[in-house]
Biotite code that builds the C-alpha atoms (Angstrom):
import biotite.structure as struc

atoms = struc.array([
    struc.Atom([33.825, 65.967, -61.398], chain_id="A", res_id=1, res_name="MET", atom_name="CA", element="C"),
    struc.Atom([31.826, 68.251, -63.655], chain_id="A", res_id=2, res_name="GLY", atom_name="CA", element="C"),
    struc.Atom([29.023, 68.281, -61.084], chain_id="A", res_id=3, res_name="ASP", atom_name="CA", element="C"),
    struc.Atom([27.402, 71.708, -60.989], chain_id="A", res_id=4, res_name="HIS", atom_name="CA", element="C"),
    struc.Atom([25.279, 71.109, -57.868], chain_id="A", res_id=5, res_name="LYS", atom_name="CA", element="C"),
    struc.Atom([27.948, 72.371, -55.464], chain_id="A", res_id=6, res_name="GLU", atom_name="CA", element="C"),
    struc.Atom([28.620, 75.546, -57.446], chain_id="A", res_id=7, res_name="GLN", atom_name="CA", element="C"),
    struc.Atom([27.008, 78.965, -56.805], chain_id="A", res_id=8, res_name="PRO", atom_name="CA", element="C"),
    struc.Atom([24.583, 80.171, -59.448], chain_id="A", res_id=9, res_name="LEU", atom_name="CA", element="C"),
    struc.Atom([25.251, 82.951, -61.939], chain_id="A", res_id=10, res_name="ARG", atom_name="CA", element="C"),
    struc.Atom([21.980, 84.830, -62.176], chain_id="A", res_id=11, res_name="VAL", atom_name="CA", element="C"),
    struc.Atom([23.222, 87.556, -64.561], chain_id="A", res_id=12, res_name="GLY", atom_name="CA", element="C"),
    struc.Atom([22.542, 85.637, -67.756], chain_id="A", res_id=13, res_name="ALA", atom_name="CA", element="C"),
    struc.Atom([19.017, 84.798, -66.565], chain_id="A", res_id=14, res_name="ALA", atom_name="CA", element="C"),
    struc.Atom([18.360, 88.466, -65.784], chain_id="A", res_id=15, res_name="VAL", atom_name="CA", element="C"),
    struc.Atom([19.657, 89.496, -69.213], chain_id="A", res_id=16, res_name="ARG", atom_name="CA", element="C"),
    struc.Atom([17.598, 86.846, -71.036], chain_id="A", res_id=17, res_name="ARG", atom_name="CA", element="C"),
    struc.Atom([14.429, 87.893, -69.210], chain_id="A", res_id=18, res_name="ARG", atom_name="CA", element="C"),
    struc.Atom([15.076, 91.609, -69.821], chain_id="A", res_id=19, res_name="ARG", atom_name="CA", element="C"),
    struc.Atom([15.680, 91.030, -73.518], chain_id="A", res_id=20, res_name="ARG", atom_name="CA", element="C"),
    struc.Atom([12.635, 88.786, -73.829], chain_id="A", res_id=21, res_name="THR", atom_name="CA", element="C"),
    struc.Atom([10.570, 91.680, -72.492], chain_id="A", res_id=22, res_name="LEU", atom_name="CA", element="C"),
    struc.Atom([12.488, 94.066, -74.803], chain_id="A", res_id=23, res_name="GLU", atom_name="CA", element="C"),
    struc.Atom([13.451, 96.337, -71.924], chain_id="A", res_id=24, res_name="LEU", atom_name="CA", element="C"),
    struc.Atom([16.516, 98.541, -71.593], chain_id="A", res_id=25, res_name="THR", atom_name="CA", element="C"),
    struc.Atom([18.651, 98.592, -68.484], chain_id="A", res_id=26, res_name="LEU", atom_name="CA", element="C"),
    struc.Atom([17.352, 102.121, -67.868], chain_id="A", res_id=27, res_name="ALA", atom_name="CA", element="C"),
    struc.Atom([13.746, 100.892, -67.736], chain_id="A", res_id=28, res_name="VAL", atom_name="CA", element="C"),
    struc.Atom([14.644, 98.061, -65.351], chain_id="A", res_id=29, res_name="VAL", atom_name="CA", element="C"),
    struc.Atom([16.619, 100.535, -63.208], chain_id="A", res_id=30, res_name="ALA", atom_name="CA", element="C"),
    struc.Atom([13.641, 102.863, -63.024], chain_id="A", res_id=31, res_name="GLU", atom_name="CA", element="C"),
    struc.Atom([11.252, 100.060, -62.135], chain_id="A", res_id=32, res_name="ARG", atom_name="CA", element="C"),
    struc.Atom([13.560, 98.480, -59.555], chain_id="A", res_id=33, res_name="SER", atom_name="CA", element="C"),
    struc.Atom([15.080, 101.561, -57.956], chain_id="A", res_id=34, res_name="GLY", atom_name="CA", element="C"),
    struc.Atom([18.575, 100.174, -58.658], chain_id="A", res_id=35, res_name="LEU", atom_name="CA", element="C"),
    struc.Atom([21.224, 101.924, -60.757], chain_id="A", res_id=36, res_name="SER", atom_name="CA", element="C"),
    struc.Atom([21.978, 101.106, -64.394], chain_id="A", res_id=37, res_name="VAL", atom_name="CA", element="C"),
    struc.Atom([25.684, 100.424, -63.605], chain_id="A", res_id=38, res_name="PRO", atom_name="CA", element="C"),
    struc.Atom([24.721, 97.994, -60.825], chain_id="A", res_id=39, res_name="PHE", atom_name="CA", element="C"),
    struc.Atom([22.261, 96.171, -63.114], chain_id="A", res_id=40, res_name="LEU", atom_name="CA", element="C"),
    struc.Atom([24.936, 95.984, -65.804], chain_id="A", res_id=41, res_name="SER", atom_name="CA", element="C"),
    struc.Atom([27.359, 94.499, -63.270], chain_id="A", res_id=42, res_name="GLN", atom_name="CA", element="C"),
    struc.Atom([24.746, 91.900, -62.294], chain_id="A", res_id=43, res_name="ILE", atom_name="CA", element="C"),
    struc.Atom([24.137, 90.927, -65.928], chain_id="A", res_id=44, res_name="GLU", atom_name="CA", element="C"),
    struc.Atom([27.880, 90.662, -66.583], chain_id="A", res_id=45, res_name="ASN", atom_name="CA", element="C"),
    struc.Atom([28.507, 88.619, -63.413], chain_id="A", res_id=46, res_name="GLU", atom_name="CA", element="C"),
    struc.Atom([30.677, 91.333, -61.875], chain_id="A", res_id=47, res_name="ARG", atom_name="CA", element="C"),
    struc.Atom([28.259, 91.784, -58.957], chain_id="A", res_id=48, res_name="ALA", atom_name="CA", element="C"),
    struc.Atom([26.022, 89.398, -57.036], chain_id="A", res_id=49, res_name="ARG", atom_name="CA", element="C"),
    struc.Atom([22.723, 90.888, -55.966], chain_id="A", res_id=50, res_name="PRO", atom_name="CA", element="C"),
    struc.Atom([21.486, 90.521, -52.412], chain_id="A", res_id=51, res_name="SER", atom_name="CA", element="C"),
    struc.Atom([18.177, 88.713, -51.956], chain_id="A", res_id=52, res_name="GLN", atom_name="CA", element="C"),
    struc.Atom([16.468, 92.112, -51.633], chain_id="A", res_id=53, res_name="SER", atom_name="CA", element="C"),
    struc.Atom([18.058, 93.450, -54.839], chain_id="A", res_id=54, res_name="SER", atom_name="CA", element="C"),
    struc.Atom([17.238, 90.247, -56.711], chain_id="A", res_id=55, res_name="LEU", atom_name="CA", element="C"),
    struc.Atom([13.594, 90.569, -55.670], chain_id="A", res_id=56, res_name="GLU", atom_name="CA", element="C"),
    struc.Atom([13.551, 94.195, -56.915], chain_id="A", res_id=57, res_name="LYS", atom_name="CA", element="C"),
    struc.Atom([15.014, 93.089, -60.244], chain_id="A", res_id=58, res_name="VAL", atom_name="CA", element="C"),
    struc.Atom([12.527, 90.212, -60.481], chain_id="A", res_id=59, res_name="ALA", atom_name="CA", element="C"),
    struc.Atom([9.596, 92.561, -59.797], chain_id="A", res_id=60, res_name="ASP", atom_name="CA", element="C"),
    struc.Atom([10.867, 94.941, -62.489], chain_id="A", res_id=61, res_name="ALA", atom_name="CA", element="C"),
    struc.Atom([11.047, 91.996, -64.898], chain_id="A", res_id=62, res_name="LEU", atom_name="CA", element="C"),
    struc.Atom([7.550, 90.741, -63.952], chain_id="A", res_id=63, res_name="ARG", atom_name="CA", element="C"),
    struc.Atom([8.851, 87.473, -62.538], chain_id="A", res_id=64, res_name="THR", atom_name="CA", element="C"),
    struc.Atom([10.065, 86.137, -59.208], chain_id="A", res_id=65, res_name="THR", atom_name="CA", element="C"),
    struc.Atom([13.492, 85.754, -57.653], chain_id="A", res_id=66, res_name="ALA", atom_name="CA", element="C"),
    struc.Atom([12.854, 81.996, -57.521], chain_id="A", res_id=67, res_name="VAL", atom_name="CA", element="C"),
    struc.Atom([12.234, 81.913, -61.299], chain_id="A", res_id=68, res_name="GLU", atom_name="CA", element="C"),
    struc.Atom([15.414, 83.886, -61.992], chain_id="A", res_id=69, res_name="LEU", atom_name="CA", element="C"),
    struc.Atom([17.426, 81.555, -59.782], chain_id="A", res_id=70, res_name="LEU", atom_name="CA", element="C"),
    struc.Atom([15.867, 78.524, -61.489], chain_id="A", res_id=71, res_name="ALA", atom_name="CA", element="C"),
    struc.Atom([16.957, 79.930, -64.874], chain_id="A", res_id=72, res_name="ALA", atom_name="CA", element="C"),
    struc.Atom([20.463, 80.801, -63.631], chain_id="A", res_id=73, res_name="ALA", atom_name="CA", element="C"),
    struc.Atom([23.612, 79.204, -64.981], chain_id="A", res_id=74, res_name="ASP", atom_name="CA", element="C"),
    struc.Atom([25.881, 77.304, -62.626], chain_id="A", res_id=75, res_name="PRO", atom_name="CA", element="C"),
    struc.Atom([29.063, 79.268, -61.886], chain_id="A", res_id=76, res_name="ALA", atom_name="CA", element="C"),
    struc.Atom([31.288, 76.434, -63.014], chain_id="A", res_id=77, res_name="CYS", atom_name="CA", element="C"),
    struc.Atom([34.295, 77.483, -65.043], chain_id="A", res_id=78, res_name="SER", atom_name="CA", element="C"),
    struc.Atom([35.365, 73.981, -66.067], chain_id="A", res_id=79, res_name="VAL", atom_name="CA", element="C"),
    struc.Atom([33.216, 71.179, -67.443], chain_id="A", res_id=80, res_name="ASP", atom_name="CA", element="C"),
    struc.Atom([34.509, 68.167, -69.351], chain_id="A", res_id=81, res_name="VAL", atom_name="CA", element="C"),
    struc.Atom([32.363, 66.537, -72.035], chain_id="A", res_id=82, res_name="VAL", atom_name="CA", element="C"),
    struc.Atom([33.931, 63.185, -72.787], chain_id="A", res_id=83, res_name="ARG", atom_name="CA", element="C"),
    struc.Atom([33.718, 61.349, -76.099], chain_id="A", res_id=84, res_name="ALA", atom_name="CA", element="C"),
    struc.Atom([34.009, 57.932, -74.470], chain_id="A", res_id=85, res_name="GLU", atom_name="CA", element="C"),
    struc.Atom([30.833, 56.109, -73.714], chain_id="A", res_id=86, res_name="GLY", atom_name="CA", element="C"),
    struc.Atom([28.995, 57.930, -76.470], chain_id="A", res_id=87, res_name="ALA", atom_name="CA", element="C"),
    struc.Atom([26.115, 55.937, -77.876], chain_id="A", res_id=88, res_name="VAL", atom_name="CA", element="C"),
    struc.Atom([26.742, 54.820, -81.483], chain_id="A", res_id=89, res_name="PRO", atom_name="CA", element="C"),
    struc.Atom([24.673, 56.992, -83.811], chain_id="A", res_id=90, res_name="TRP", atom_name="CA", element="C"),
    struc.Atom([23.220, 56.406, -87.223], chain_id="A", res_id=91, res_name="VAL", atom_name="CA", element="C"),
    struc.Atom([24.788, 58.686, -89.855], chain_id="A", res_id=92, res_name="GLU", atom_name="CA", element="C"),
    struc.Atom([24.898, 61.664, -89.768], chain_id="A", res_id=93, res_name="PRO", atom_name="CA", element="C"),
    struc.Atom([25.824, 62.351, -86.132], chain_id="A", res_id=94, res_name="ARG", atom_name="CA", element="C"),
    struc.Atom([25.760, 65.513, -84.069], chain_id="A", res_id=95, res_name="VAL", atom_name="CA", element="C"),
    struc.Atom([27.373, 65.774, -80.659], chain_id="A", res_id=96, res_name="ARG", atom_name="CA", element="C"),
    struc.Atom([27.141, 68.784, -78.388], chain_id="A", res_id=97, res_name="SER", atom_name="CA", element="C"),
    struc.Atom([30.545, 69.812, -77.088], chain_id="A", res_id=98, res_name="LEU", atom_name="CA", element="C"),
    struc.Atom([29.196, 72.211, -74.443], chain_id="A", res_id=99, res_name="VAL", atom_name="CA", element="C"),
    struc.Atom([26.819, 70.965, -71.783], chain_id="A", res_id=100, res_name="ARG", atom_name="CA", element="C"),
    struc.Atom([23.929, 73.135, -70.609], chain_id="A", res_id=101, res_name="GLY", atom_name="CA", element="C"),
    struc.Atom([22.818, 76.633, -71.495], chain_id="A", res_id=102, res_name="HIS", atom_name="CA", element="C"),
    struc.Atom([25.765, 78.996, -72.002], chain_id="A", res_id=103, res_name="HIS", atom_name="CA", element="C"),
    struc.Atom([26.790, 81.998, -74.049], chain_id="A", res_id=104, res_name="GLN", atom_name="CA", element="C"),
    struc.Atom([28.595, 79.730, -76.480], chain_id="A", res_id=105, res_name="MET", atom_name="CA", element="C"),
    struc.Atom([27.444, 76.608, -78.281], chain_id="A", res_id=106, res_name="HIS", atom_name="CA", element="C"),
    struc.Atom([29.742, 74.081, -79.914], chain_id="A", res_id=107, res_name="ALA", atom_name="CA", element="C"),
    struc.Atom([28.744, 70.995, -81.881], chain_id="A", res_id=108, res_name="SER", atom_name="CA", element="C"),
    struc.Atom([30.597, 68.284, -83.744], chain_id="A", res_id=109, res_name="GLU", atom_name="CA", element="C"),
    struc.Atom([29.008, 67.010, -86.959], chain_id="A", res_id=110, res_name="PHE", atom_name="CA", element="C"),
    struc.Atom([30.295, 63.679, -88.285], chain_id="A", res_id=111, res_name="THR", atom_name="CA", element="C"),
    struc.Atom([29.299, 62.392, -91.699], chain_id="A", res_id=112, res_name="GLY", atom_name="CA", element="C"),
    struc.Atom([27.039, 64.198, -94.110], chain_id="A", res_id=113, res_name="ASP", atom_name="CA", element="C"),
    struc.Atom([24.492, 66.888, -93.483], chain_id="A", res_id=114, res_name="HIS", atom_name="CA", element="C"),
    struc.Atom([21.306, 68.007, -95.223], chain_id="A", res_id=115, res_name="ASP", atom_name="CA", element="C"),
    struc.Atom([23.064, 70.062, -97.903], chain_id="A", res_id=116, res_name="ALA", atom_name="CA", element="C"),
    struc.Atom([19.773, 71.483, -99.173], chain_id="A", res_id=117, res_name="GLY", atom_name="CA", element="C"),
    struc.Atom([18.926, 73.078, -95.834], chain_id="A", res_id=118, res_name="ARG", atom_name="CA", element="C"),
    struc.Atom([19.844, 76.756, -95.730], chain_id="A", res_id=119, res_name="GLU", atom_name="CA", element="C"),
    struc.Atom([20.971, 77.998, -92.321], chain_id="A", res_id=120, res_name="LEU", atom_name="CA", element="C"),
    struc.Atom([21.039, 81.491, -90.911], chain_id="A", res_id=121, res_name="GLN", atom_name="CA", element="C"),
    struc.Atom([22.033, 82.260, -87.343], chain_id="A", res_id=122, res_name="TYR", atom_name="CA", element="C"),
    struc.Atom([21.506, 85.458, -85.451], chain_id="A", res_id=123, res_name="ARG", atom_name="CA", element="C"),
    struc.Atom([25.092, 85.590, -84.131], chain_id="A", res_id=124, res_name="ASN", atom_name="CA", element="C"),
    struc.Atom([28.603, 84.785, -85.336], chain_id="A", res_id=125, res_name="ASP", atom_name="CA", element="C"),
    struc.Atom([29.902, 81.271, -85.771], chain_id="A", res_id=126, res_name="GLN", atom_name="CA", element="C"),
    struc.Atom([33.132, 79.516, -86.622], chain_id="A", res_id=127, res_name="LEU", atom_name="CA", element="C"),
    struc.Atom([33.252, 76.309, -88.666], chain_id="A", res_id=128, res_name="MET", atom_name="CA", element="C"),
    struc.Atom([36.398, 74.149, -88.322], chain_id="A", res_id=129, res_name="TYR", atom_name="CA", element="C"),
    struc.Atom([37.089, 71.013, -90.354], chain_id="A", res_id=130, res_name="VAL", atom_name="CA", element="C"),
    struc.Atom([38.666, 68.510, -87.943], chain_id="A", res_id=131, res_name="ALA", atom_name="CA", element="C"),
    struc.Atom([38.772, 65.648, -90.503], chain_id="A", res_id=132, res_name="ASP", atom_name="CA", element="C"),
    struc.Atom([37.707, 65.233, -94.116], chain_id="A", res_id=133, res_name="GLY", atom_name="CA", element="C"),
    struc.Atom([36.400, 68.032, -96.296], chain_id="A", res_id=134, res_name="ALA", atom_name="CA", element="C"),
    struc.Atom([33.309, 70.168, -96.727], chain_id="A", res_id=135, res_name="VAL", atom_name="CA", element="C"),
    struc.Atom([31.852, 72.524, -99.246], chain_id="A", res_id=136, res_name="GLU", atom_name="CA", element="C"),
    struc.Atom([30.129, 75.554, -97.768], chain_id="A", res_id=137, res_name="ILE", atom_name="CA", element="C"),
    struc.Atom([27.974, 77.940, -99.722], chain_id="A", res_id=138, res_name="GLU", atom_name="CA", element="C"),
    struc.Atom([27.690, 81.321, -98.038], chain_id="A", res_id=139, res_name="ALA", atom_name="CA", element="C"),
    struc.Atom([25.919, 84.316, -99.535], chain_id="A", res_id=140, res_name="GLU", atom_name="CA", element="C"),
    struc.Atom([25.982, 82.709, -102.997], chain_id="A", res_id=141, res_name="GLY", atom_name="CA", element="C"),
    struc.Atom([29.689, 81.842, -102.994], chain_id="A", res_id=142, res_name="ARG", atom_name="CA", element="C"),
    struc.Atom([31.154, 78.326, -102.593], chain_id="A", res_id=143, res_name="ALA", atom_name="CA", element="C"),
    struc.Atom([34.105, 77.554, -100.320], chain_id="A", res_id=144, res_name="TYR", atom_name="CA", element="C"),
    struc.Atom([35.950, 74.219, -100.233], chain_id="A", res_id=145, res_name="ARG", atom_name="CA", element="C"),
    struc.Atom([37.571, 73.499, -96.895], chain_id="A", res_id=146, res_name="LEU", atom_name="CA", element="C"),
    struc.Atom([39.857, 70.624, -95.936], chain_id="A", res_id=147, res_name="GLY", atom_name="CA", element="C"),
    struc.Atom([41.253, 69.320, -92.675], chain_id="A", res_id=148, res_name="ARG", atom_name="CA", element="C"),
    struc.Atom([42.376, 72.186, -90.436], chain_id="A", res_id=149, res_name="GLY", atom_name="CA", element="C"),
    struc.Atom([40.576, 74.913, -92.412], chain_id="A", res_id=150, res_name="ASP", atom_name="CA", element="C"),
    struc.Atom([38.147, 77.338, -90.762], chain_id="A", res_id=151, res_name="THR", atom_name="CA", element="C"),
    struc.Atom([35.381, 79.587, -91.999], chain_id="A", res_id=152, res_name="LEU", atom_name="CA", element="C"),
    struc.Atom([34.042, 82.469, -89.930], chain_id="A", res_id=153, res_name="TYR", atom_name="CA", element="C"),
    struc.Atom([30.508, 83.697, -90.544], chain_id="A", res_id=154, res_name="LEU", atom_name="CA", element="C"),
    struc.Atom([29.113, 86.858, -89.054], chain_id="A", res_id=155, res_name="THR", atom_name="CA", element="C"),
    struc.Atom([25.567, 86.808, -87.724], chain_id="A", res_id=156, res_name="GLY", atom_name="CA", element="C"),
    struc.Atom([22.871, 86.833, -90.383], chain_id="A", res_id=157, res_name="GLY", atom_name="CA", element="C"),
    struc.Atom([24.902, 85.190, -93.171], chain_id="A", res_id=158, res_name="VAL", atom_name="CA", element="C"),
    struc.Atom([22.823, 82.607, -95.043], chain_id="A", res_id=159, res_name="ARG", atom_name="CA", element="C"),
    struc.Atom([24.740, 79.402, -95.688], chain_id="A", res_id=160, res_name="HIS", atom_name="CA", element="C"),
    struc.Atom([24.571, 75.664, -96.271], chain_id="A", res_id=161, res_name="ARG", atom_name="CA", element="C"),
    struc.Atom([27.179, 72.966, -96.172], chain_id="A", res_id=162, res_name="TRP", atom_name="CA", element="C"),
    struc.Atom([27.845, 69.381, -97.178], chain_id="A", res_id=163, res_name="ARG", atom_name="CA", element="C"),
    struc.Atom([30.570, 66.864, -96.472], chain_id="A", res_id=164, res_name="ALA", atom_name="CA", element="C"),
    struc.Atom([32.533, 65.909, -99.584], chain_id="A", res_id=165, res_name="THR", atom_name="CA", element="C"),
    struc.Atom([34.468, 63.065, -97.901], chain_id="A", res_id=166, res_name="VAL", atom_name="CA", element="C"),
    struc.Atom([32.896, 60.225, -95.837], chain_id="A", res_id=167, res_name="PRO", atom_name="CA", element="C"),
    struc.Atom([33.277, 60.500, -92.050], chain_id="A", res_id=168, res_name="GLU", atom_name="CA", element="C"),
    struc.Atom([34.051, 64.214, -92.249], chain_id="A", res_id=169, res_name="THR", atom_name="CA", element="C"),
    struc.Atom([34.080, 65.896, -88.833], chain_id="A", res_id=170, res_name="ARG", atom_name="CA", element="C"),
    struc.Atom([33.040, 69.541, -88.707], chain_id="A", res_id=171, res_name="LEU", atom_name="CA", element="C"),
    struc.Atom([33.124, 71.572, -85.497], chain_id="A", res_id=172, res_name="LEU", atom_name="CA", element="C"),
    struc.Atom([30.750, 74.520, -85.273], chain_id="A", res_id=173, res_name="VAL", atom_name="CA", element="C"),
    struc.Atom([31.224, 77.055, -82.491], chain_id="A", res_id=174, res_name="VAL", atom_name="CA", element="C"),
    struc.Atom([28.644, 79.823, -82.207], chain_id="A", res_id=175, res_name="ALA", atom_name="CA", element="C"),
    struc.Atom([27.484, 82.604, -79.940], chain_id="A", res_id=176, res_name="VAL", atom_name="CA", element="C"),
    struc.Atom([24.181, 81.494, -78.380], chain_id="A", res_id=177, res_name="ALA", atom_name="CA", element="C"),
    struc.Atom([21.000, 82.694, -80.071], chain_id="A", res_id=178, res_name="GLU", atom_name="CA", element="C"),
    struc.Atom([19.691, 84.402, -76.936], chain_id="A", res_id=179, res_name="ASP", atom_name="CA", element="C"),
    struc.Atom([22.831, 86.563, -76.633], chain_id="A", res_id=180, res_name="ILE", atom_name="CA", element="C"),
    struc.Atom([22.590, 89.986, -78.241], chain_id="A", res_id=181, res_name="GLU", atom_name="CA", element="C"),
    struc.Atom([25.877, 90.000, -80.155], chain_id="A", res_id=182, res_name="ALA", atom_name="CA", element="C"),
    struc.Atom([24.762, 91.968, -83.207], chain_id="A", res_id=183, res_name="LEU", atom_name="CA", element="C"),
    struc.Atom([26.321, 95.370, -83.653], chain_id="A", res_id=184, res_name="ARG", atom_name="CA", element="C"),
    struc.Atom([24.543, 98.587, -84.646], chain_id="A", res_id=185, res_name="ASP", atom_name="CA", element="C"),
    struc.Atom([21.108, 97.481, -83.477], chain_id="A", res_id=186, res_name="ARG", atom_name="CA", element="C"),
    struc.Atom([18.942, 100.168, -81.943], chain_id="A", res_id=187, res_name="PRO", atom_name="CA", element="C"),
    struc.Atom([18.473, 99.567, -78.226], chain_id="A", res_id=188, res_name="GLN", atom_name="CA", element="C"),
    struc.Atom([14.875, 99.573, -77.047], chain_id="A", res_id=189, res_name="ARG", atom_name="CA", element="C"),
])
């Protein structure tokens, strides 16, 4: 169970990451590859699977190879269980990833305290949920006290820091992955 080896690969995210790394628009990739913008968009959004020939055209347009794109592809697994049991005992504070692998969403569980002096700023949105205990979060110069069951939503770019105010506090942080372009109103290149 949870074994991705038998699953087909989703190459769309790898194509998108490579295109954005090169700061190319879909129109530029379409022109270079001879494929249409709608088809490329469908590939990136996993609504179409490219043939080997189309994948090679896309790879050439992105100055890479089809093999490299496939190697960077995500497994097309819709269900993956990350179990808490068997976890190695950590020294305080602890961080545990709740999502395995490279995906469009990241989720982590923080238990105990955190470096309260460290200011954080993420490119994309995130949600902070207090599973147990309490935290104090400073965001954009304002302090928020959250207890068990409370959430705080931060849009991308908001500077913040947090600290646990109760021992063994558990904070869940769910965020859009850094390599995903989730910001609004950005000029497309």
